[in-house]
Structures are given as structure tokens and as C-alpha cells.
DRENRO-771215 format. One record per residue (C-alpha): z, x, y; residue in three letters. Coordinates in pm, whole numbers, padded with zeros to 5 digits, always signed. Example, Ala and Ser with C-alpha at 12.3 -4.5 7.8 and 13.67 -1.06 7.14 Angstrom:
BEGIN
+00780+01230-00450ALA;+00714+01367-00106SER;
REM end
This chain:
BEGIN
+04004+02140+09199UNK;+03953+01803+09318UNK;+03791+01565+09031UNK;+03625+01282+09188UNK;+03723+00959+08986UNK;+03335+00809+09048UNK;+03204+01058+08788UNK;+03480+01001+08526UNK;+03454+00634+08507UNK;+03074+00597+08561UNK;+03038+00873+08251UNK;+03262+00708+08022UNK;+03062+00370+08094UNK;+02760+00557+07977UNK;+02932+00695+07657UNK;+03040+00374+07544UNK;+02714+00214+07609UNK;+02516+00508+07402UNK;+02804+00543+07129UNK;+02773+00112+07044UNK;+02464-00027+07260UNK;+02514-00384+07360UNK;+02326-00655+07103UNK;+02272-00901+07414UNK;+02193-00904+07792UNK;+02577-01085+07815UNK;+02739-00827+07617UNK;+02606-00564+07872UNK;+02712-00747+08157UNK;+03058-00825+08038UNK;+03104-00463+07920UNK;+02996-00369+08276UNK;+03246-00606+08426UNK;+03514-00450+08178UNK;+03414-00113+08339UNK;+03494-00205+08660UNK;+03167-00259+08812UNK;+03161-00588+09027UNK;+02935-00843+08930UNK;+02672-00875+09220UNK;+02418-00955+08969UNK;+02338-01153+08660UNK;+02227-00950+08321UNK;+01870-01000+08171UNK;+01684-00945+07882UNK;+01478-00649+08135UNK;+01823-00509+08232UNK;+01890-00467+07837UNK;+01556-00296+07802UNK;+01577-00088+08065UNK;+01949+00016+08011UNK;+01855+00091+07634UNK;+01549+00288+07767UNK;+01763+00489+08008UNK;+02010+00543+07745UNK;+01769+00739+07494UNK;+01677+00976+07806UNK;+02042+01008+07892UNK;+02149+01099+07541UNK;+01899+01398+07615UNK;+02153+01519+07878UNK;+02419+01469+07577UNK;+02256+01664+07344UNK;+02106+01952+07572UNK;+02188+02316+07407UNK;+02211+02514+07747UNK;+02361+02413+08094UNK;+02002+02487+08248UNK;+01838+02200+07999UNK;+02139+01985+08063UNK;+02078+02022+08422UNK;+01679+01985+08417UNK;+01726+01654+08189UNK;+01981+01514+08429UNK;+01745+01589+08728UNK;+01474+01418+08558UNK;+01748+01103+08546UNK;+01859+01135+08900UNK;+01507+01187+09061UNK;+01420+00824+08925UNK;+01769+00683+09030UNK;+01718+00820+09371UNK;+01837+00659+09694UNK;+02040+00802+09985UNK;+02409+00743+09982UNK;+02553+00440+10174UNK;+02878+00324+10229UNK;+02951-00007+10106UNK;+03222-00279+10126UNK;+02990-00539+09912UNK;+03311-00693+09706UNK;+03551-00710+09998UNK;+03803-00412+09811UNK;+03740-00096+10062UNK;+03466+00089+10187UNK;+03337+00305+09908UNK;+02979+00491+09844UNK;+02717+00376+09621UNK;+02453+00617+09527UNK;+02173+00314+09474UNK;+01970+00090+09702UNK;+02131-00223+09773UNK;+02036-00536+09567UNK;+01877-00360+09233UNK;+01899-00512+08896UNK;+02169-00427+08683UNK;+01955-00163+08469UNK;+01921+00013+08793UNK;+02243+00028+08890UNK;+02348+00140+08572UNK;+02053+00429+08580UNK;+02203+00540+08913UNK;+02571+00479+08860UNK;+02570+00679+08551UNK;+02306+00933+08617UNK;+02495+01034+08979UNK;+02862+00972+08757UNK;+02729+01221+08508UNK;+02652+01475+08795UNK;+02953+01486+08961UNK;+03146+01505+08605UNK;+02961+01811+08524UNK;+02996+01983+08866UNK;+03341+01868+08892UNK;+03464+02000+08546UNK;+03218+02186+08401UNK;+02874+02197+08265UNK;+02971+02183+07908UNK;+03213+01897+07903UNK;+02987+01643+07737UNK;+02826+01694+07366UNK;+02862+01515+07043UNK;+03184+01494+06803UNK;+03247+01813+06597UNK;+03359+01601+06296UNK;+03048+01660+05996UNK;+03034+01273+05945UNK;+03025+01158+06308UNK;+02759+01184+06573UNK;+02953+01023+06869UNK;+02935+01136+07242UNK;+03214+01181+07424UNK;+03272+01304+07790UNK;+03583+01552+07802UNK;+03786+01466+08056UNK;+04093+01674+07925UNK;+04312+01888+08130UNK;+04166+02239+07931UNK;+03814+02142+07878UNK;+03824+02206+07513UNK;+03756+01868+07361UNK;+03547+01910+07049UNK;+03584+01530+06900UNK;+03514+01212+07013UNK;+03865+01111+06964UNK;+04199+01144+06792UNK;+04082+00995+06434UNK;+03809+01262+06373UNK;+04028+01543+06528UNK;+04280+01475+06264UNK;+04064+01385+05984UNK;+03857+01694+06024UNK;+04201+01891+06054UNK;+04298+01735+05710UNK;+03986+01858+05595UNK;+03996+02184+05689UNK;+04380+02219+05550UNK;+04270+02069+05203UNK;+03987+02324+05198UNK;+04192+02652+05280UNK;+04460+02502+05011UNK;+04209+02470+04745UNK;+04262+02747+04476UNK;
REM end
């Protein structure tokens, strides 16, 4: 099976922003650059507001109970970000696909990028490859990029802590 890296890095950006929302437009812009976006925009307060609204909607994709519900929620987001795919070499670093109109604000870029990236991630790896941490004291989201597709925790800290908790519970008389 071919895994599209466009999906992985975009869905990871969505997870990062959802789990730790940016406090300012400048932080939003910096985190997008850190995630690999080429800055052909300046992040504004309107971008921050738009991104936070998108993330509230995108959380419905993460939290969907069934594949069908997840697809419906994601299709609604894709419809808001729809544009025909296009080839671009806007940064002069090679031709690649964009799934958004040119010259849109950062909030729109994030909406299109994360929505399309999530669709590529889920259709390429499996519809269940997005969720919330199984640790009882954690509600962070994760995108399962593991080889086996059995990720249940947001990371090793929660996985290890939960394993210790289960072990101690079994050891109690």
C-alpha cells in the first residue's frame, strides 16, 4: 500500500494544533512554518480565529464513533475547503500538489491542508487511524501512523503510565 506523506504531515499539524492550541497569530504562523508550510502569508488574528473554529469542527472528525460518521464530518469540512487540485512550484523547491486556491489566508490554508491531509491519511491507512488517547487521565488526540495500525495512546508516556497502572491493579490482593 502506498502511503501519501501529504496526509501524514498535514494530519500531524492538525493534531498538534488541536492538542495545544496556539495562543497568538504569531505562534500559529511559527508552528505552521515549523510543520513545513512555506510562508507566503503573514498570520493574522483573523487566521487564528478561523483556525480555532476549524479545529472545533475537526475535533468532530477525531471523535466520531463510526467510520460513516467520521466520513460525513470530514466531507463537510472538505466541502468548505474545496478547490480543484493544482500543481504549483510557488516556493521554487519543486512541483507539488495544492488542494486549495492560490493566495488565500492562512486560516483557509490550514482548513484545506488539514482536511485533505486527514482524508488522505484515513483512506490510505484506514478510517480508524485517528482518535483520542486511551489513558483515563488524558484526552489528547493522535493520528495513528504506526505500521500495525493499533495505536491507542497519544504517546509512550501515556502508554507506559497506563501499563504500570494495569500492572499495579493486577498485583493488588
